N, C-alpha and C positions, 0 to 999 in steps of 0.2 A: 765374354759371358763370365759372370762372377762364379766363384766356387761355391757349389752347394753341397753341403754335408748333410747326408740322411743317416741320422744315428739309428733309425728303426725303432725309436722309443716314442711313446706317446707321452707328452709332457703334461697331459691332464692329470689331476690329483684324483686318485681313486678314493671314493668315501670309505671311511672306517666303518665297518659293520660290528657292533658291539656283539660279543660273544654272550649268549644268554646262559645264565648260570642254571645249572640242573639241580633240583633239590634232591637230598639224600634221603628224604622220607616224604611220602604224601599219603593222605587219607582219602579213600573213595569207597563208597558202599559197593560191595561185590569183589574187592580185592582179596586174593587168596594167596597165602605163602604156606608151603609145606616144607617140612625139614626132616631130616633123618639123624638120629643120635647114635653115634657108632658105639658108644659104651653100654648103651641100654638095649641097642637093637630094636628101636621103635621109631615110629612115625608120629610127627606132631603137625598141627595145623593152626594157622591164625587166619581167621576171615572176618573182614569188617562187614557186619550184618545190619547196622541201623545207626541212627543219631538219637541224641537225647539232650536234654538241658538240665544244668544244675539250676539251683534256686536263684543264683546271682546272674543267670542269663547265659553263662558260658555254654556253647554248643560243643558237645563232645561226640566222638564216634565210639559205637559199641563194637568191641572186638570179641569175638567168640574164640577162645582158645580150646583146642581139642587135642586129646591124646588117645590113640587106639590101643586097647589092651584086650586080651583073650575074653574077658567077661563083659565087655562093653566099651562104649565111648565115653570118656570122662570130659567134661566141660566146664568152663568157668568164663565169666565175662569180665572184661577189663576195659577201662575207659581212657581214651586218648584224645588229644587235640593238638593243633599247632598254633603257637602264638609268638610273636616277636622273634621269628626265626628259629624257634626251638621246638622240638617234639617233646610232648609232656605226657605223663600219666597222671590220673587223678581219681579221687573217689567221688561219688555222685550221690547227693543227699536224697534223691528221689527212689533210691534202691535201699540204702541204709544209711544211718547217721555216721558220718566220717569221724574217725577218731583224730580230728585235727586239733589246732590250737589257735590263739588269736592272730598269730602271725601268718598261719597257714591253714585256715579252717578246712579246706578240702584235701590237705595232704598232697598238694601238687609236687610232683617229681619231674625234674628236668632231666631228659635222657640224652639227647644229642642236639648239636646245632645242625640244622638242615643245609646250611651254607657253611661248611666247617672251615675253621681257622687252625692251621697246624699249631700245636702247642697249647691250645686253650685249655684252662682247668676251670671248672666251675663246681659249686655246691650243688648236690643233687636236690635235696629237700630242705627248704627253709623251716625254722621253728623247731627243729629237733635238737636233743641234748648234744653236748660236746662229744660224747662217747658214741653217739649214733650217727654223727655226721659221715657222709660219704661224698667223695669227690669223683668227677669224671674228667679224665684227660683225653683230649682229642689228638690223634696222630693221623697224618695222611700217609698211606702206603701205596706202593705202586700196583699191587694185585692181589686178588684172593680167589683161590681155586675152590669151587664148590662142585656138587654133583650136577647142578643145572648148567653152569658154565663158569668160565674164569672172567672175573669182573675186574675192571681196571680203574685206577684213581679211587681207592677205597678208603672210607673213613674208619679208623680204628678208635674205639672208645674203651679206655682202660678204667676199670673200676677200682678205686683206691679207698680202702676202709681199714678198720682195725683188725680184721680177719687176715693175719699173715700166713695162714696155712692154705687159704683159698684165694685164687686169682681169676678174674673174669675179664675177657675182652669181647666187645660187641663189634660187629662189622657191618657197615652200611655201604651201599653203592648208589651212584648217581641214577636217578629215575626209578630205581627199584626198591630202595629202603633197605631193611634188615635182610641180610643174606647168610649170616652165620654168627656163631657164638663159640668161643673157646674157654674151657674151664680146666683149671689145673688145681690139684690138691694132693695131699701125701698117698692118695690111692691111685693116682694116675692122671691121664688127660682125657677130657671129654670134648668131643667136637660135635656141635650141632650145625649141620650143613644143609644149605637150600637145595631142594630137589625139584621143586616146581613153584612157579610164580605167575600170577596174573595180576597185572597192575594196569588199570585203564584199557587200552588197547593192545598192550604188550603181553606176551606169553612165552614162557620159557620151561623147559623141563618136561617130565612125565607126571601127569596127575594120577593120584592114588585115591581111590574111592575110600571114604570113611564109613561107607555102609556094610562093608563085609571085611572079612579077614583078608581076602585075595592072596592067601598063602604067605602073608607077611610074617617073618619070624617076630614072636612077641614074647614078653617076660610075664612071669606070674604075679609080680607085686607092683603095686602103684609107685612109679619112680619119682624122685624129687627134681629130676632134670627139667620137667616141663616149665617150671617157674622161672628158669634162667633164660628163656628166650629173649627177654630183654634185660631185666636185672633182679626181679623180685621173686621171692617164693610165694606161691598162692596155695591156700589150703581149702578154699571153699568150692571144691569140685562137686559136680552133680553128675550121677551116672544115667546114661540113656541107652536103651536097647539098640542093637544093631538093626 
């Protein structure tokens, strides 16, 4: 009888299953993100409440930004969309005439690559003057700890502009999107950290109702911190009663 060698191995070739890339930002009506700002001791909320269309047909998602203060809830709407693999902010002419230009009539601003490439640098807003140009630099970091949980494989977006006194970093996690912001200036360091998130069927953290104080420590003045959830300062807040 011939020698039979049993290697115990299956010589069949296993199929290679491609790994599905997880986006670092998505937009769905009903998504809610809540944050805590440690320097201001306040809670902030971003909720996607609706969709709308620009006059050129671009579909956008209406994001309701809220900040809870002792005298009421302050809100403003911001408009986002995803195109060509990037997460954008835009003006919408059905609300007010955007202060755009021929190159960029809706003042579109590119925030992050939802499928990030380490080291990528891009111009945020086309059509602005040289002195107003802002660049975003993408870095991939191992993890980021937030109040909600520690996120792995995080996209860090560094804001590079002419303001050498202030530095801003935005943080995005796979499937969950924006989970934190870090701001440094001569007055110190401000951290905006995720406390609760509901994206699609996923939910993390502890929800805080914005319909009452809930014994949350609040400050007496309207802070500037709200506008830095993504990158911009917003001034068109409207006040609603609790």
